[in-house]
N, C-alpha and C positions, 0 to 999 in steps of 0.2 A: 365315731360318735361315742360318747360315754355311756356306760350302763345306766346311769341316772337319766340321761336323755331318752334312752330307749324305753325305760319304764314309764316315763311321762307320756310318750307317744302311745304305748299300749293302753294306758289309762284312757286316753282320748278315744281310742277305738272301742273300748268296752263301754264307756259311759254313753257314747252317742251312736251306738250301732244301728239304731233305727233310722238315722238320718245322715250320717257322715262317716262311712266306713273308709278306712285307709285303702282297702282293696278296690274301692269304687273309682280310684284314680287311675288313669293310664300311666304306665311307667316306661322308663328308658328314653333314649334320645331319638329312636327311630321314627321316621315319619309314617311308617306303616301302621294302620289301625290295629288295635288289639282285638282279640277274640274272646268274649264278645266285645263290641266297641264301647268306648266311654259313654256314648249316648244311650246304648242299650242298658248299661249298668245304672246310669242315672235314672232311666225310666223305672227300673225295678226299685231303686232306692226311694224315688218319689212316691211310688204306689204304696210302698211299705210304711212310709212315715206316718205316724199316728197323729191325727188331728185332735186338738184338745180345746174345744170351744169353752169349756168350763174355766180353763186357765185364763183365757182372755177376759171372761166376765169377772173373775176374781181380781185380776190386775186392774181392770177399769175401776172397780169399786175401791180397791186399796189406794190407787192414785188419788181419787177424789177425796179420800179420808186422810191422806198423808201430808197435806199442805202443798201439793203440787199446784202451781199457779199457771194457768193457761188452759187451752182447750184439750179435753179428753173426749174423743168422740168415736162412735161406731156408726154414725149416720151413713146410710148407703151412698148418698150422693157424694159425700166427702171421701169415702173409701174409693169410689170409682175415680175421683180426681187424682188420687195418689197411686192408682193402679198402673199408670204409664209414666214414662219419661221420654227422652228422645231416642230410646233404643227400639228394638224390634219386638219387645215383650209387653205382655199384659198380665200382671200378677196383683191380685187385690189383697191389701192388708186387712187385718181384723180390727185394728184400732189406729187412730191418728192422734198424735200428741203434738201440741204447739206450745212448748214451754216459754214462759215470759222472762225467765231469768236463769242464771247459772245454777242456783240452788235447786230449781225444779228439774234440771237435767240430772243433778246428783240424786235427787229423790227417785226419779224414774229408774236409774241404774241400780240403786239399792233395792227397790221393789222387785225388779226383774231378777237381780242376783239371788234373792231369796226364793222367788216363786219358780224359777227354772229348775230348782231341785225337786219340786213337786210335779211340775209340768214341763218336761224337757223340750217341747217344741216351741216354747215361748222364746222370743228374741227381740232385739231392739236395733232398728236400722236407721241411721242418720240420713237425712235428706236436706239438701239446700234448695237450689233453684230447679232441680230436676232436668238439667241440660245434659246429663251424662249420656253416653252413647252405648254403654255396655250393660245397662240394667243394674248398675251398682246400688241404686237407691230404692230398688223394688224388693218387697218382702210379702210373704203370706202371713206375717205375724204383726208386729207393731212398728210403725214408722214414726220417727221423731223429727219433726220439721224444725230445724234450727234457724231457718231463714225468716220465719214469720215475725219473730220479735228480737232475736239476738242479731241485730243488724246495724250496730252503731260503731262509728269510728271514734276511738277513745283519745288518740294522740298522734301527732306528727312532730317529730323533732329532727333537727339537722345536726350532723356531727361528722367531722373529718371528710367532707366532700360527699356524704351520702345523706339520705333521709330515711328515717325509721318510722314506719306507720304501724300502730297497734289498733286492732279492730276486732269486733266480734265476727264469728264465722259466717253469719248471714249477710254481711256487708256486701252490697253489689260491687263487683269489680269496677264498673264504670264510675261509681261515686268515689272510690279510692283513687282511681286514675285521674279524675277531674281535679280532686283536691291536690294531688301531688303535682299535677301539671302547672298549677298556679305558682309553685315554688321551683319549677324547672326540673322535676324528677319524674321517673316512671318506673313501673315494675316490668322488667324486660322479658319475663316468661309469659306475657299476656297471651291467652288463647284466642282462637277465632271467635269464641262465644263470649268475649269480654263484655259485650253490651247486655248480656242476659244472665251470665253466671255470677257466682259469689266467690269471695275470697276463700271461705272455708271449703267450698266444693273444689276449687282449684288446688288447694293444699292436699285435701283428702285423695284426689286423683293424681297428684303430682303433675299438674298440667304443664304444657309447654306450647310454644308457638314459634313464629318466624325468627325472633331474635334469640331463641334458645340455641341457635347454631353457635353463637359466641358466648352467651351468658348462662346457658343451662336451663334446667327445669325449675319449677317453683320451689322445690326443696332446696335449691342452691341459694335462694333468697330468704329462707326462713331463719330467723334469729332465735325465737322462743315460741313455744306452744303451751297453752294451758289446756290440759286434757283430763277428763273424768275417766278414771280407770275402773276396773271391775269391782273395787271395794266401795264405789260411790263417792270417792274423794277426788278433789281437783289437785293436780300436780303441775308445777311449772317445769317444763323440759327444755334444756338448753345444752349447748356443747360444754363438755367438762374436761379440764386438765386431768392428768393422772392423780394428782393430789386431791382434787375435788371429787373425782370418781371414787377413790378409796374411802373418802369421808362419807359419800352417799351410801355405799353398800354396807356400811356398818348398821344402817337402819333396818327395820323390819316391816316397813310399809310396802304397798304394792309396787311403787316405783323402784325402791331399793332392791327388792327381790328380783324384779324383772331385769334391772340393769346388770345385776350380778349374773343371772342366768344367761343373758344374751352375751355378755363378755366371755363367759366360759365356753359358750357354744362357738363363738368366733375363734377363740384361742385354740380349741381342740380340733377345729375343722378349717383352719386358715387357708391351707392350700386348696382344698376342695372349693371353698367359697370364692377364692381368687380366680380359679379357673372357670367358675360358673358365671362370672360377670359377662353379660352379652357383649359381643364385639361391635355392636352398633353404638353410635353416639347418643341415641335416644332410647330410653326404655322405661316403662312404668309397670312391668310385670313382676310378680312375686314380691318378696320382701328383700330389699337391697342390703343384705348383710355386708357386702363388700364396701359399703359407703359409711358404715357406722364409725369405724376407727379410721382417722384420716392418714395414719401412717401404718406401718406394720405393728403387730402386737408387741414385738420386742422393743421397737422404738418408742411406742407409747409408754411402756413400763419404765423407760429411761427418762420420761418427762417430756417427750416430743409428741406434738399432735393432740387431737381431741377425741373423746368418746361422745358421740352425738346421736341420741335416740330420736331427735327430730327427723333425721334422715330415714328412719324406719317407720315412723308414724306418718310422715308425709307420703302419700301414695298408698296408705294401708286401707283406704276406702271404709273407714269406720269399723274395721274388724278387730282393733285392739283397744279402742277407747273412743270417746267423743270429744272433739275439739271445742273449746268454749272461748278461746281468745288466741290471736295470732299476732306476732310482730314480724314484719317483713322489712328487708333492706331494699330501698329504691335507689336507682342510680341516676346521674344527670342525663337529661335528654341530649342525644348527640346533635351536634351542630355541623353545618357545612357538609351535608351528605350528598353523594352522587348516586344516581340510579343508572345502571347499565342493563339494557334489554338485549337478550341473546336468543334469537330464533334458531332452533335446532331442527333442521330439515332432514338430516340423516340420523336416525335413532342410534346407530352404532357409535356416533361421536359424542353422545350425551355424557358418558362417564368421563371422557377426557376433558370436556368443557367444565364440568362440575369440579373435578379434581384440580384443575387450573384455578378456578374461581376461589376455592377455599384456601389456596396458598396465600391469598392477599388479605386474610383475616377480615372477611366481610361481616357486617352486622347480621345480614341474612341473605339467603339465596332461595328465593321462592320459585314455584313452578306451577304451570297449568298446561293442559293439553289442547290439541286442535279442536276437539269437540266442545270444550268450554268456550273458546273464541268464536267458533261457528254459532253456538247457541246465543252468544251475546249479539252477534250481527243479525240473527234472525228474530231476536226479541228486544229491539231497541227500547220499546215502551217500558221494559223492566226497570230501566235506569232513571225514568222520569221522576219517581218519588224519592230517589236517592241523591239527586243533584239539583241545585238551583237551576231555574229555567235557562238562563243564558249559558251556564256551564254545561248543561245537558247537551245543547247543540254543539258546543265546541268539543266536548268529549266524543260525541258520535262522529264528528268530522274527523277527529284523530283516528278513531277506530277503523273507519272505512278507508281513509287515506293510507293507513298502514297496510291494510290488506291489498288494496288495488295497486297502489304506487310502489310501496317499499317491498312488499312480498310478491308482487306480480301475480296476484290472485291465486297464490298457493299457500296453503296453511302449513305451518311448521308442525312437526310432531310434538314439540314442546316449546314453550317460551320460558326462559329463565329470567328472573328479575334479581339483580345483584345490587345490594346496597352497601356502599363503601363510605367510610367517613374520612375526613381530611387527615386526622391524626394517624389512622392505620396506614393510609397510603404513604405518608411521610416516613413512618417507622419502617416500612418495607422497602423504601428507597426506590419506588417505581412511580412513573407518571401515569395519569389516567389514560392517556392516548396509547401508552405502551401496553397497558392491560387489555385495552380493546383490541389492539393488533394481535396480541397473543391468543386471545379468545377466538378471534376469527381464524387464525391458523389451526387451532385445535378442532375446529369444526363448527364454530358459531358464525357462519356466513351471514352478514347483515347486522352484526353486533354494533350497537350504538349507545352513546351516552345520551340519555333523555333529558334535554334541557327545557323543553316546552312543558309548562305546568299542567296543561290540559291533556297532553299525551301521557305524562306521568300519572295523572289521575285516572286516565283511561285504563292503563295497564293494571293499576291497583284495584280499580273497581271490578274488572273482569276476574282477577285472581281471587278477590274476597267473595265474589258472587258465584263462584263455581258450583258450590253445593246447591244454592237456591236456583240457579239457572238449570241445573240438572232436573229439577222438578218439572220444568216446562217441556222436557223432551217427550214425556208421556204423562199427561195429567191424571190418567186413570191408574197410575201406579205410584208407589212410594219409594223414595231412596232408602235402601236398607243398610243400616249400620251394623256390619259384622265382619267385613274384610278391610275396613277403612283405616286400619292403624298399622299396617305392616311397614317395616323398614329394613334396609339392607346396607352393608358398607357401600360407600359411593362408587367404588371401583366396579361394583356389580350392577349398577343402576340400569344400564342399557339392556343387559341380558335379562335381568329380572322383569323389566317392563315389557320386553318382547314376549316373555312367557305369559305375563298377565294379559296382554292383548289377545294372545292365542286362547287362553282360558275363557275370557269374556265371549269370544266368538264361539267357542265350543259349547258354552251353556246358553248361547243366543240371548245374552243380556246386554243392555246398554249401560255405560257408566262413564260420566265425565270424571277426569282425573285432575287433582291438584295436590299440592303438598309443599313440603320443605325440601327443596332440591339439594341443599348443602348437606343434609342428613340422609339423602336418598329415602325420604319418608313420604309415602304416598297415601293420600286420602281418596277413596272412590266408593261410591254408594250405588250398587246395581239397582236398577229400577225393577221392582217386583210387585206382583199383585197379591196382596195379603188376604184378599177374599178367596183366593184359589186354594183348594185343599192340597194341592201338590207343592205349594211354596215351602212349608216347613221342611219337607224331605229334600227339596232342592237346596235350601240353605245349608243343611248338614253336608250334603255332597260337595258343595262348593267350598265350604269351610275346610274340609279335609284336604282338598287338592290345592287350594290357594295357600293355606298355611304351610303345607309341605314345600311349596315352591319358595316361600320366603326362607325357610330353614335350609333348603338346598344351596342358597346363596349366602349362607352364614348370617342370615338376618334374624329378625324376631317378629312376632305377631302383634306386639303391643308397644308402640312407640311412645304414646302420650295419653291415650284414652283409658288406660287401666284395664284390669281383667274382667271385673263384673261377672255377670252370668255367662256371657257369650264366650269368653276366652279361658276362664278358669279350668274347664275340663281338658283343654288342649295344652296346658303348660308343660306336659311331658314331652312335647315336641321341642321345647327349648331347654328343659332342665332334666338332669338325671334323677333316678329314683332316690338317690341319697340326698340330693339338694331339695327335692320336694319334701323329704322327711324333715329336713332342717326348717323349711318354711312352716310345716305343721307344728313343729316345736315352738317356733316364734309365736305363732297365733295362740297356742295353748298356754304359753308362759304368761301372756298378757290377759288371756280370756279363758281360764280353765273351765268355766261353766257354760261357755258358748253363748254368752249374752249378746255379743256384738256382731250383727250382720253376717250370720253364718251362710256358707255356700259361696262366698266370694274369696278370691285369692287362693284358698285351699279348700279341700273337702267339698267339691261341688255337690249340690243337693237338689237343684231344680231340673226338672225334665224340660229340656229345651224345646222338644217337639210340641208338647202341650202348652207351653208357656208363650209361644209366639203369638203376637197380636193377630186378629182376624179382620181388621179394618185397615183401610189405607189412610 
């Protein structure tokens, strides 16, 4: 790392010593806890951080006088509404902003940029639908709700076999999807929360879902981003050729300076960055410096590839700027698809089955466990509101027939759902029947192509409802999102899940498991009682041991739900001290005054123990 880079990092430490010391981060790649632990250090940092209520009063007044259009409120009932999201945390903001236009976002950033010099604890945290699971949209300072008004679709255009949709960040994903569907397209990175999340939230978290096995994360679909940077100005960020990049860095504005610094950072640390890239196919942790230049630095300088800061901003959780417009590339909806259901009764064969499945370039390989299927059978009324009346009975008939007749009243450890399209099968030169036979030999006894539409609906209903069904296992507890995003290379799937089952038993907690089998990416939410005083300590003990297990199998702790409050303190389990320093430099390059969502991605600042919700 250059001396210039180190100087900038030292400046961060000195400027923000009260709330985000570099020494507060755990370091190294070891899974052993530091002494004192990251959580103990965070507790001290949280206690020492100075509260500045006067600063919030000043900002509230200045915003009202500055031409900001929209709600500026410190009403207690509104603050409480924004104190929670879908995470395990409760953190109350001091002010809620609901800007009506892009100009008001710029005003908010300019006001904060000036006032943080007087009141360092002030900050601005973007929030969309609040569906995040890591606490990324929570703050004890100012939350800016970009979904309240900035929620319009601007344009959909078709070109060269794709559709390009431009919309504001608060646009509901479901509305964008419905419009694209009328034209025969879809956004392939759709997350499970697509009925309630927003486009901007998905970009900020770099969301992913079932079809990400083939098509990647949301960042892979981003064409351009309009982003308000720390100077309060909006910049359009897009992939650049070397010629365009050289032209950009001649400027002196915030984007030009950031682009130049990030390029130099990558050039001087290229080998370190390349080695730091997680070995799993899915990852949304840290800042993906390895994705900014599509080729090597040397090749880029020869005119090959692109320099693309959208790859860095996507997934940054609002820590480097605030997105005000997004253009995404949508792809044609696949036609003539086939669904193969693979019951895996012997857990040891799970990896072999998955590795065989992904050889055939499936659109997705989804997974759910025996507890999920059992919960569906025990709660048939759950599906009544999700299905038309006649379909409801047909789907239930398929569910019970599968269990009693096809599985001989024995639940498999896992069910894999493999979606193949006609084109991919033809390109691989295999017949569907041959694929089924191979999967059976690999350990998927009872593998079948699902041709009955109600049986197909049954499998997808159960897979999609796994999280909701888990709530019915113990209505007095809440599914806790803190272990739910671990992923490992597929060859380690069986061993990893065997260890996970052991740990769940060790801690005497119940959790239904589902996820993206092709990526060996598991979602599970232990049922915990948040009214119990012992729950926060239990969460920290479990996090240490479960996260260490993922790392043991060369996996990571953050496949698609991002770092937020819960995983930021643990990134030293994935990245070296040197790489964490690079991440800090990235954040400081874009946000030298710590305006944007501090405490997420780098420099954790929230005391996890005291921030955990106390209600179910």
